[in-house]
C-alpha positions in Angstrom: 179.8 90.3 -57.7 181.9 90.9 -54.6 181.3 94.1 -52.6 183.9 93.2 -50.0 185.7 90.0 -48.9 182.6 88.4 -47.5 179.7 90.4 -49.0 178.2 89.7 -52.4 175.7 91.4 -54.7 173.2 88.8 -56.0 170.6 91.2 -57.5 169.1 91.2 -61.0 168.2 93.7 -63.7 164.7 94.2 -65.1 164.9 95.5 -68.7 161.4 94.2 -69.5 159.0 96.1 -67.3 157.6 99.3 -68.9 156.0 100.8 -65.8 157.1 100.5 -62.2 154.1 99.8 -60.0 152.2 99.9 -63.3 152.4 103.7 -63.0 155.9 105.1 -63.5 157.8 104.8 -66.9 161.1 102.9 -66.8 163.2 104.2 -69.7 166.4 102.7 -68.2 164.8 99.7 -66.6 165.3 99.0 -62.9 167.4 96.7 -60.7 166.3 94.6 -57.8 169.2 94.4 -55.4 169.9 91.6 -52.9 173.0 90.9 -50.8 174.7 87.9 -49.3 176.9 88.1 -46.2 179.0 84.9 -46.0 180.4 84.5 -42.5 180.2 81.9 -39.8 176.5 82.4 -40.3 175.1 83.3 -43.8 172.6 86.1 -44.1 170.6 87.1 -47.2 169.4 90.7 -47.2 166.1 91.2 -49.1 165.0 89.2 -52.1 163.8 90.2 -55.6 160.8 90.2 -57.9 159.5 86.6 -58.5 159.9 87.0 -62.3 163.6 86.5 -61.9 163.7 83.7 -59.3 165.6 81.2 -61.5 168.4 83.6 -62.2 168.4 84.7 -58.6 168.8 81.2 -57.2 171.6 80.5 -59.6 173.5 83.6 -58.4 173.1 82.5 -54.8 174.3 79.0 -55.6 177.4 80.4 -57.4 178.4 82.1 -54.1 177.3 79.5 -51.6 177.5 76.2 -53.4 175.6 73.7 -51.2 175.9 75.7 -48.1 172.7 76.8 -46.3 171.4 80.3 -45.6 171.0 80.8 -41.9 169.0 84.1 -42.0 166.8 86.1 -44.4 166.7 89.7 -43.4 163.6 91.5 -44.7 164.0 95.3 -44.6 160.9 96.0 -46.6 157.9 93.9 -47.5 156.9 95.5 -50.9 156.7 92.6 -53.4 159.6 93.8 -55.6 161.8 93.0 -52.5 159.9 90.3 -50.7 158.3 88.4 -53.7 160.8 85.6 -53.6 160.5 84.9 -49.8 158.4 81.8 -50.2 160.7 80.3 -52.8 163.8 81.0 -50.8 162.1 79.4 -47.8 161.3 76.4 -49.9 164.9 76.1 -51.1 166.3 76.7 -47.7 163.7 75.2 -45.3 165.8 75.9 -42.1 166.2 79.6 -42.8 165.2 82.0 -40.1 163.4 85.1 -41.2 164.4 88.4 -39.5 162.0 91.4 -39.4 160.0 93.5 -37.1 156.4 93.0 -35.8 154.9 94.9 -38.7 157.0 92.9 -41.2 155.5 89.6 -40.0 151.9 90.8 -40.2 152.4 91.7 -43.9 154.3 88.5 -44.5 151.5 86.4 -43.2 149.0 88.4 -45.2 151.0 88.2 -48.5 152.5 84.7 -48.3 150.9 82.9 -45.3 154.4 82.5 -43.7 154.4 82.5 -39.9 157.1 80.0 -38.8 160.9 80.4 -38.2 160.6 84.1 -37.6 162.9 86.2 -35.4 161.4 89.6 -34.4 163.8 92.5 -34.0 163.2 95.9 -32.5 165.0 99.3 -33.1 168.7 98.9 -32.3 168.7 95.1 -31.9 171.8 93.3 -33.1 172.7 90.0 -34.9 176.2 88.4 -34.7 177.2 86.5 -37.9 180.8 85.9 -36.7 183.1 88.5 -38.1 180.2 90.7 -39.2 178.0 92.3 -36.6 174.6 93.7 -37.7 172.3 96.3 -36.2 168.7 96.9 -37.2 167.1 100.4 -37.2 163.4 101.0 -37.9 162.6 103.8 -40.3 158.8 103.6 -40.6 157.1 105.3 -43.5 160.2 105.4 -45.6 158.0 104.5 -47.3 156.0 101.7 -45.7 155.2 101.3 -42.0 157.4 98.2 -41.5 160.5 99.6 -43.3 163.9 99.1 -41.6 167.5 99.2 -42.5 170.4 96.8 -41.7 173.8 98.3 -40.6 177.0 96.2 -40.7 179.1 97.7 -38.0 182.1 95.7 -39.1 182.5 97.4 -42.5 180.3 100.4 -41.9 177.8 99.4 -44.6 174.2 100.5 -44.6 171.7 98.2 -46.3 169.1 100.9 -46.9 166.4 99.1 -49.0 164.3 101.8 -50.8 166.1 104.7 -49.2 168.8 106.2 -51.5 167.6 104.0 -54.4 166.8 104.9 -57.9 165.5 103.6 -61.2 167.9 102.3 -63.8 169.5 98.9 -64.4 173.1 98.2 -63.4 175.0 97.6 -66.6 178.0 95.6 -65.8 179.2 97.3 -62.6 177.2 97.8 -59.5 179.3 100.2 -57.4 179.4 103.9 -58.2 183.2 103.8 -58.5 182.9 101.4 -61.4 180.3 103.2 -63.6 179.3 106.5 -65.0 176.5 107.6 -62.6 175.2 110.5 -64.7 171.9 108.9 -65.7 171.1 107.9 -62.1 170.7 111.4 -60.6 167.5 112.3 -62.5 166.3 108.7 -61.9 166.9 109.1 -58.2 164.9 112.3 -58.0 162.1 110.7 -60.1 162.1 107.7 -57.8 162.1 109.8 -54.7 159.4 112.3 -55.9 157.0 109.6 -57.0 157.6 106.8 -54.4 158.9 108.5 -51.2 157.9 112.1 -51.8 154.9 112.3 -49.5 157.0 111.2 -46.5 159.3 114.1 -45.8 159.1 114.0 -42.0 159.8 110.2 -41.8 162.8 110.7 -44.1 164.1 113.5 -41.9 163.7 111.2 -38.9 165.6 108.4 -40.7 168.4 110.8 -41.6 168.8 111.7 -37.9 169.3 108.1 -37.1 171.8 107.6 -39.9 173.8 110.7 -38.8 175.0 108.8 -35.7 176.5 106.0 -37.9 179.8 105.9 -39.8 178.7 105.0 -43.3 181.4 104.0 -45.8 179.0 102.2 -48.2 175.3 102.4 -48.9 173.7 99.3 -50.5 170.1 100.2 -51.6 167.6 97.9 -53.1 167.4 99.7 -56.5 170.3 101.3 -58.4 174.0 101.6 -57.7 175.9 100.9 -54.5 177.1 104.2 -53.2 180.7 104.7 -52.0 182.2 107.9 -53.4 178.9 109.7 -53.7 177.5 109.1 -50.2 177.6 112.8 -49.2 175.8 113.7 -52.4 172.9 111.1 -52.0 172.4 112.0 -48.4 172.4 115.7 -49.2 169.8 115.2 -52.0 167.5 113.2 -49.6 167.9 116.0 -47.0 166.9 118.7 -49.5 164.0 116.7 -51.0 162.6 115.7 -47.6 162.7 119.3 -46.5 161.1 120.3 -49.9 164.0 122.5 -50.8 164.7 123.0 -54.5 168.0 121.8 -55.8 168.4 124.9 -57.9 166.6 128.0 -59.1 164.3 127.6 -62.0 160.7 127.4 -63.0 158.5 124.5 -64.1 155.8 125.8 -66.4 153.1 123.1 -66.9 150.1 123.7 -69.1 147.2 121.9 -70.8 145.9 123.1 -74.1 143.3 121.7 -76.5 143.7 124.1 -79.5 146.8 126.0 -78.7 145.4 129.1 -76.9 146.7 128.2 -73.4 150.0 127.2 -75.0 150.3 130.7 -76.5 149.8 132.1 -73.0 152.6 129.8 -71.6 155.0 131.0 -74.3 154.4 134.6 -73.2 155.0 133.7 -69.6 158.2 131.8 -70.5 159.5 134.8 -72.4 159.0 137.0 -69.3 160.9 134.5 -67.3 163.9 134.3 -69.6 164.1 138.0 -70.4 164.4 138.6 -66.7 167.2 136.2 -66.0 165.7 132.7 -65.4 167.8 130.2 -67.5 166.1 127.1 -66.2 162.6 127.2 -67.6 161.2 123.7 -67.9 158.0 123.7 -70.0 155.7 120.7 -69.9 152.7 120.1 -72.1 150.8 117.8 -69.7 149.2 115.9 -72.6 152.7 114.8 -73.7 154.9 114.9 -70.6 154.2 112.0 -68.1 153.0 113.4 -64.8 155.8 111.5 -62.9 158.4 113.4 -64.9 156.7 116.8 -64.2 156.5 115.9 -60.5 160.2 115.2 -60.5 161.0 118.6 -62.0 158.7 120.3 -59.4 160.9 118.7 -56.7 164.0 120.1 -58.5 163.0 123.7 -59.1 161.6 126.3 -56.8 159.1 128.1 -59.1 155.9 126.6 -60.5 153.4 128.1 -62.9 150.4 126.1 -64.1 148.1 127.0 -67.0 144.8 125.3 -67.8 141.7 125.9 -70.0 138.3 125.1 -68.7 137.2 121.6 -69.7 133.6 120.4 -69.0 133.3 123.0 -66.3 136.4 121.8 -64.6 140.2 122.1 -65.0 141.8 120.3 -67.9 141.9 116.5 -67.0 145.7 116.1 -67.2 146.1 119.2 -65.0 143.7 117.7 -62.5 145.9 114.5 -62.4 149.0 116.6 -61.8 147.4 118.7 -59.1 146.3 115.6 -57.3 149.8 114.2 -57.3 151.1 117.4 -55.9 148.5 117.5 -53.2 149.1 113.8 -52.3 152.8 114.6 -51.7 152.0 117.8 -49.8 154.9 119.6 -51.5 156.0 122.7 -49.6 158.1 125.8 -50.1 157.3 126.6 -53.7 156.7 129.9 -55.4 153.5 129.6 -57.4 151.3 131.3 -60.0 148.7 130.3 -62.5 146.7 131.3 -65.5 143.5 129.9 -67.0 141.5 130.3 -70.2 137.8 129.8 -71.1 135.4 130.5 -73.9 131.9 130.4 -72.3 132.5 129.1 -68.7 135.2 130.3 -66.3 135.4 127.4 -63.8 139.1 126.7 -64.3 140.2 129.9 -62.5 138.1 129.2 -59.5 139.4 125.6 -59.2 143.0 126.7 -59.6 142.5 129.3 -56.9 141.2 126.7 -54.6 144.2 124.5 -55.3 146.5 127.5 -54.5 144.8 128.1 -51.2 145.0 124.4 -50.3 148.8 124.3 -50.9 149.5 127.5 -48.9 152.3 128.4 -51.3 153.4 132.0 -51.8 151.6 133.4 -54.8 153.9 135.3 -57.1 152.7 137.9 -59.6 149.0 138.3 -60.6 147.2 135.1 -61.7 145.4 135.6 -64.9 142.1 134.5 -66.3 141.8 135.0 -70.1 138.7 134.6 -72.3 139.1 133.4 -75.8 142.4 133.5 -77.5 145.5 135.5 -76.5 145.4 138.9 -78.2 148.4 141.3 -78.5 147.0 143.8 -76.0 146.7 141.0 -73.4 150.0 139.4 -74.1 151.9 141.8 -71.8 150.0 140.6 -68.7 151.4 137.1 -69.2 154.9 138.4 -69.8 154.6 140.4 -66.5 153.5 137.2 -64.7 156.8 135.6 -65.8 158.7 138.7 -65.0 157.3 138.8 -61.4 158.3 135.2 -60.8 161.8 135.9 -62.1 162.2 138.9 -59.8 160.9 136.9 -56.8 163.4 134.1 -57.5 166.3 136.6 -57.6 165.4 137.8 -54.0 166.0 134.3 -52.7 164.7 133.6 -49.1 
């Protein structure tokens, strides 16, 4: 597929994989994007997962025929992008591999490749003839060797994992050709679970990009962005500063026999009765933690409920809290409630989590023994009300 007169999309779709990185569900699949620049010199930008190598080589041949590839540019060494490097090198033995010093340490470790390499540093250039490329290092977005390639001739940013998202490309590859509705949640889910820990490096990368004229963004997953460039950059800016996209509350709870669920329902009523329309309730035994995490990035308020389980928090709640702590999410309004029958460890553990995150505690956290009784229900309603009133204040 042609992106411009001399630039071609040669990526593939993966509709077979159930879990990305064996962790994250893929309801819409995922694409592995790769690009060819055909000029006086030919450059291939990133490769794909090895599972699709035969299809990939056929696509390249359709564009090039018997012509050689002069350069393979590796923006990122994660195997879903670099997995076919060895086979590309075997097919095109004279190819020169372009990357930075950290790229080549990883490449030797993964594939044992050390020859025909060209090291680039931040800001270095490559002349293909008509197309002039510059390379910019963006370490920890989201690996230490990550860089981007910028085509100064057509103002195209080949951004690798930055600005990417889950979801296959079904027929068209450019946002002007397709309905992009499904990709916005998939972009947030991708960011929150893959990149979410690295807010400061993302901000540093955005500062570099701000000096560039960008007319097209070609990521390594998901659509090529042309008409939505301002939107995708704005979303990355918000997420990397841990700003919510919109007001609302994520209410996540675990419940063995329904008691904690009853408490969550009372809290939700307090939220809605006091003006919060976006109340997203997740039973953590059913909702995948990667989806809950995505919603936490989306909304400003977070309330978590847990029973005591084996003198700890409910196991799926522990999983969620660990994911939140790993990403060091900031700027959330938080409250919590716990239940117990004969041991009250959950409240202590949840309080420790709250102190660790340093979030603003909104309303009065609640510890409830046994089931929810009518005389106790008002306290949970008030917890929701307090969160609603705090959201209205803004700030």
